[in-house]
N, C-alpha and C positions, 0 to 999 in steps of 0.2 A: 504494500500500500504506500510505503514511503516514496516509491518511485513516481506514483501517480500524484501524490501530494506535491512533490518537487516540481512536476510538470505543471500542475495547476498554479503553483506559486510563480513559476517563470512566466506563465501565460498572463497572470494578473499583473505582473511587473512589466509586461510588454517586451519580454526577452524571448529570443528564439529558443525553441525546445530542441536542443541538440545534445549530443553526447557530452561535450565539454561543459555546457551549462548545467546539465543534470548532475554531472559528477561534482562540480563546484558546490552546487546547492546541497547535495546530500552530505558532502564532506563537511560543509559549514554547519550543518545540523547535527553532526556527530553520528550519522548513520553509517553502517558498514556498507561499503560500496562494492558491487559486483559488476564488472565491466560488461559482461554478457547481458545482464538484465537492463543495464543502462542503454545499451545498443538496441535491445528488443523494444524497450519502451519508446525510445526516440523514433524508431522505425514504425512502430504501430501507430504513433500519433502524428506521423508526418503529413498525412492528407486528411486529418480530422479537423473539422470546424468546431473547436472547443466551445465557442460562444453558443453555437446552435445546439450542441449537445446539452450544455448547461441549461439553456432556455427550455428545451423539451423536457428535461428531467425535472426542472422546477415546476413547470406546468402540470406534469403528470403526478407529482407528489403533493402539490399544494392544494388544500381543499378550497372550493369556491366559497366566497364570502357568505353567500346565502345558505350554504350547507353547514356553516359553523354555528353551533348553539351558543347563545349568550352565556356568560359565566354563571349567572344566577340559575340557569336552566340546565347546567351541565349534569349529565347522567352520572350516577355512582359507578365507580370502577368495578368491573366484573372480572372475575378470573376467567381466562380463556384456556380451554383444554387444547393441548397440542394434538393435532391429527396425525396419524401415521400416513405419511405420503409414500412410503415404500423406499425412500432413499434418505440416507443420513445426511446431515449437514456436511460431513467430511467428503462424502461422495460427490455432492453438488459442488463443493469448493474445488475439488480436484480438477474438474473440467475448466474452471476459470484459471487455475494455476498454469495450465498449458499455454495460455496466452503470453506468459512472461517467462517461460523457461523453467 
């Protein structure tokens, strides 16, 4: 995750997301640097419009103003039971890990 955080930080600062900038950012943050992961991250984000992805993600996760209940009418918290989806969190995360080596 720290590689993506570094990329987002570079994007926010208006810097180019490349191997050298990612390495400098991660080193400055005190993270352990893996050159292969840096290269994979920079390559994966090369043609990605980060602003567009952030806007789509924000829209998809933010509730509409009309859907939000006022604080005085907030429902009591209920315990949610986990449903067995057939795949563990580790199995699901394993597929995502393949993106970054």
